[in-house]
N, C-alpha and C positions, 0 to 999 in steps of 0.2 A: 504494500500500500504506500502511495507517495507520502512524503513527510509534509503534509499540508493539512489545512483546516477544511471543514465541510462548508458547502454553501449554506446560506441562511435557509432555515427550514421551519415553517410555522408549527410543524408537528414534532420538533425536537423535544426531547425529554429533559427535565431539570436535573442537574447534577449539583447538589449542594456540597460545597467544599468548606469545612468548618473545623473549628477548634472544639475541644471538650466543653469549654465555657459557653459555646454557642449552641450546644446540642438541644436544650429544652426550647429555646427560642425558635430554632429551626423546626422542631417537631410540632410546634404550635401552628405552623403554616400548612401542615398536612391535615388530611381528615383524620378523624379519631382512629379508624381502623388501621390506616397506614402508620400512624404514630405508635400504636400498640404493637404493630408488627415489628417496627424497628427496635422498640424496647425489648420485645421478646427474643430478638436475635442477639441481645447483649451488646449491641453496638455502642461504643463509648468514644468514638472519634479519635482513636489512636492513629499515629502516623501511618498512612497508606491503607487504613482499614476501609471497608466498603460494605454497604448494605443496600440492595435494591428493595423497592417496595412496590406492592401490586396495585393495579388499577382494574378497571372494568374489563379491559381486553388484553391483559398481560402486565408487563412492567410499566409502571407509571413514572418512574424516576429512580434516583439513587442518592444516598448520602455518603460522603467520603470524609475521612479524617485527616486533618493536618497534624494532629498530635499535640501534646503538651508543649509548653515553652522549651523544656529540656529536649524533647524529641525534635522540635523544629530546629534547634541549634545543631543537632547531630545529623540531620537528614536534608539532602538536596533533592529537588525534582520529585517531590512526593506524588504529584499527579501522574507521573509515569507509572508508578506502582499501581495506582488506581486504574489507569487505562488497561493495563494488562489483565485485570480481573473483571472488567466490565463486559456485559453481554453485548452482542452486536446491536447497533442502533446509532442514532444521531442524537447528541446531547448538547445542551448549552449550560454554561456555568451560572450558578447562583452562589456568590461568595462576597465577603467583605474585603478580600485581598485585592490590593490595587498596586499600581505603579510597577517598579522593578521586581517586587515580590511576585506579582501576578505574571509578569513576563517569565520569571524563572519557572513558575509552575507550568505555563503554556509551553515553554521549551521542553520541559520534562515530558509533557504529552507528546510533542513532536518526536523527540529523541526516542521515546519508547516504541515508535513505529518502525524503527530501524531493525532490520534482520540481515544477517549475512548468509545468504542461501545459495551461493555460487556452487557449492559442492554437496549440499544436502538440503532437501526441501524442508522449509520451516513455515509455520503459519503465524503471520503477524496478527495482532489484535484487529478485530473488525469494528471496534467502536470508533465513532467519528465525533468530532467536536466542532461546533460553530464558534468562531473566534468572537470574544466579547467585543462590544462596541467600544470604540476609542483606542483599541489596540492596533499597532502597526503589524498586521498579520503577515504582510509580504516580507517585512524585514525579518521576522522570526522564522519564516519559511526559508529565507535565504541563508540564515545562520545554520538552520538544521541541515540544509543541503550541503553546505560546506563541511559540517561535522561528519555527515555521512560519507563524503568523499574521503576524508581523512581515515575514517574507520575502515572503509573498503580497501584502501591501499595498504594499510598496516595488516589487515587480516588476511590478505592474499598471500599464500605461501611463496617462498623464494623461487620455486620452479616456474611459477607464473608471474613473478614480479622481480625480474632482474633489471639491470640498467636500461635495457632497450624498452622493456614494458613500462618502466617509470617515465622514460622519455615519451612514450606513446600517450600515457595519461596526461602529461604536461601539454603535449600537442593538442589533445582533445579539448583540454581546458582552454588553451589559447584560441582554438578555432571557435569555441562557443562564445567567446567575448571579443573576437577580432583583435586579439593580442598578437604581437610579433614574437617569434621564437627562433633562436639559433642554437645549434648543438655542436660542440667540438668533441670528436670521438677518437679513441685509440691513440695511435702514435701522433696524430695531429695535436694532441695535448702537449707533447714535447715541443713541437714547432711553434705553438701559440703561447708557450710559457706557463704551463701548469704541471711542473714536474712531480709534485707530490701526489696529485690526483692520479697521475699515470703510475707512479710507483706502487701505490696501494692497490690499484686495480689490475695491474698488468699480468698477474699470475692466473687470473680467471680467463676462461675461453670467451666470456661475455665482456666485451670491451668496455673500459671505463669511459666516462663522458662528463662534460660540463654542460648543463642545460641553462639557457639564459632567456628568460621571458620578460617582455616589456609591454606595459599597457598604460594608456593615458598620455595626453600631450601637454596638459597644463596643471598647475598647482604644485605643492611641495612634493619632494621626491622621497619615497619610502623604498628601501631595498631590504628584501627578505632573503636570507641565506639558510637553506635547510640541508642537513646531513642526509645523504641518500645512500647509505651503505646497505645494499639490498640483502646481503647476508654477510655475517661476520664470523668466520671460523676462528678468528684470532690470528690468522696467518701462521708463521712458523712458531710463534708462541701460542700453539694450538689450545683452544679452550677445552676444558673437560666437557663431557656430554651434558651434564646438568646445566652448565652455563651457556651451552650452545643452543639449548632447546627453544629459546624465545628470540633467536637472532634474526628471524624474519622481520621483527619489528625495529631493526636497527636503522631503518629508513624512516622512522617515525618523525624526525625533524622535517624531512622533505614532505611527507604526507601532511604534516600540520601546516606548513607554509603554503602548500597548494590549497588546502581547505580554507585557510585564511584569505588567500588570494581570490578564491572563488567568491567568498563573502564580500570582499571589497569591490570586485568587479560587478557582481550581481546588484549590489546596492548603488553602484555608480558614484562612489566617493570621489570628490574633486581633488584627485592627487595623481602623481605619476608613480607607477608601481614597477619595480624590477624584482624578479625572482631568480635567484641563482641556486642551482642544485648540482653539487658534485655527486654523480651516481656511479657507484662502484660495487664490486663484490670482492671482499677480502678473502682470497682463496690461497691455496698452496700448490705450487709446482716449482720447477727448477729456477724459474725467473722471479720468485717471490722476493720481496725486500727482506732484509735480515736484521737481527739485533746487532747493534753497533755500526750499522751503515750510517753514513752521514749524508743527508739529502739537502740540496739547496732549493729553497722555496722560490715562488714567484717574487716574493718581496725582497729576495736576496739574502735573507736570514738562513743560516745553516742550522740543521736539526739533527741531533744525534738520536738514533732509534735505540731505545733501551727496552722497548716491548712493542712487538708488531701488533699487539692487540689494542694499542692506543692509537688506532688509525684514524678515528673520526676527526680528531683535531688537525690531522695532517691535510685531509681533503678540504676541510673547512677553511684552513689557513690560506690555501691558494685561492679559493673562492672569495674569501674576505679581502684578500689583497687586491683582487680584481675590482670588487665593490668599492674599495677605498680609492681607486684611481679616478673615479668619476664622482663629482660632488653629489652627496645625498644629505637631506635634512636629518635623516635617521636611518641607521642600519640596525637590523635585528637578526640575530642568528638563533636557530632552534635545532636542538640535537638531543638524541638519546645518548648522552655522552659518557656519564660516569655512574658507576654503582654507588659511589660515595654520596651522590645527591639523594639516592633512594634511602640509604642508611640514615641520612640526616633528616629527611622530611617524609619518608614513606611514599607510596604510589599515588596518593591523591593530589599532592601539592607540587606545583611547578616552581622550583627555585630559579631565580634570575639575578643577573648582575647588570649594573647600569653605570655608565661613566658620568651621568648627570643626575644629581640628587632629586631634582624636580621631576624628571622623567620617571624615576623609580617610585616616587610618591604617587604620581598620577596613575601608574599601572596598578599599584597596590590598592588604591581606592576603587579603581574600575573593576578589578577582580572581585573585590568584596561586594560591589553592587550587583554584579551579574552572576554570582555564584560560580566563579571560575578561580579557585584558590591559587594564589601565587605567594611567594615569600622571597624577599631580597636577601641575598648573601653578599658578602663584601669582596671587592677587589683589595685584598689585604697586602699592602705593599711589602711588608717584611718577608712575605713568602716568595718574592720575586727571585731571590737567590736559589730557591729550590728548583727552578726550571732553567738554571744556568750551569751546564755541566763542565764548562771549562774548555773542553776539546772542540765544542761547537757553540754557536750562539744560544741554542735552546736544547732542552731535553724533553722528549715527548712523553716520558714516563718516569717522573722523579721517584727515587727510592724512598722507603720509609712508610708508605701507605697512609700518610696523613694529609688532610685538607685536599683530597683528590679533586673535588668539584671546583674549588677555588684555584688550584694550580692550573687546571685545564682552562678555566676562564682567563687567567692571567696570560697563559700561552696564546690564546686566541686574540687577546687585546693587543699583543705585539704586532698584529697584522692589520690593525685599524689605527693608523697614525695620522691620517689627514681628515678624518671625519670625527668631529668633536662628540657627537651623540651616538653612542653604540650601546646596545643591550644584547645580552646573551641569555637564552633560556635552556636549562639543562633538564629536559623533560623525561618522563618515563614512557608515556604513550600506550599504556596497557592497564586494563583492569584485571587484577588477579582473580577476582570473584565478582559475580553479578551484583549490581547495585541499582537503585531506582533509575530507570531510563538509560542505564549503561550496562549492557550485557558484558560478560567476560570476554575480553579481547581488546582490540585496538580502540583507542579513544583519543580525542583531541585534548590538549592541555595548553592553556595560555592564550589560545587564539581569540577566544571571546573577550578576555581581559584586554588584549591589545586592541581589538576592534572597538571596544567601548572607550578606550583611552585615546584613540586616534584624533578625535576632534580637538582635544586639549593638547595632545602631543604635537600636532601639526597645524593647529590653528584653522581647522576646517570649518 
């Protein structure tokens, strides 16, 4: 079912979305038999709870719970859980929820319509909802569609989502919005000055590439850079099986920037957008790059390789160097970069770094408003020495195992020297277990926070 709202329908059924404190007031709006029915079911308006009530010809409507104040603090997208349990039908909301809180619930409804059924048949909910009056339904649908693109790309296994397939997805997106796209592939990367993207991807039979998409002719310039490691074996520093199991999601940064790009273009934001994606597979053969190799980057900085499994920062570095050569008002990179970030904040929260304190605060506030949790980590200057090995300018994998997300961010910052405003998101891109409106699997993180922050970040 499309991630969209139903057309207005005079026969739509009421769906009351309430807190426990509103239960008796809501029941007073029903006829006595319906109210008694709801009471008899033991409905107490807990988060995500649902009770349909009968009418003369079947279901007359439903009451759904937002939960107590404590539950509401712990739960996002409650209406997504409700949708999954609702019988087939067209509904309209009756609720006191307004503003951004209402938009969160409506996104939960839309997100819960997502299914990944490319390889196995699945049945989405057949419940439909009429968008409440005063809500920008088209905007919410555009956000949901961008999120669905991100999820689809991450969920697709690496045998069907290699560098060429990621390029095809970017080309499809460009075609849909009349964007321009160019791609540098294989040995042409060396000729065009992207040696580290080439080094990381050269061991795979699927050629590495740099995808460059542009959209918009006027307004401030936003450059998005997404890590597109379509599968990461770890290279010669081969990952153990347990660590390799989720590596189809190592292109989650690319998937997220493409989803965000779709949102921006669908909404027609008045800006100039550039999307850069280094797309590679980190594989193993005789041509694989090695520990203690020293690579010279596009920026001219030399990098000692102390772990071939720290490859994401290498491909991002060349792409960021390219971004830095053309003036941008803001550069943002997104990557499934470090396990240290997940140890620090878990799978729900997207940690980020910002060179501008005002930008950092803007994104934090926006993320809180739209229920897309983010958390700022510092560019901690005293750790700069940890990424300086002595034999080369930079170390791609400092020893010691401490501050891994910060040292990775410091590494990337070395390649953005001409653009004052740079932000980096170290996302996870995966739900380990199903949650309201977010099934187990690929998920976008940080994109909605950035989208909500763009008007202030870029003066739109």
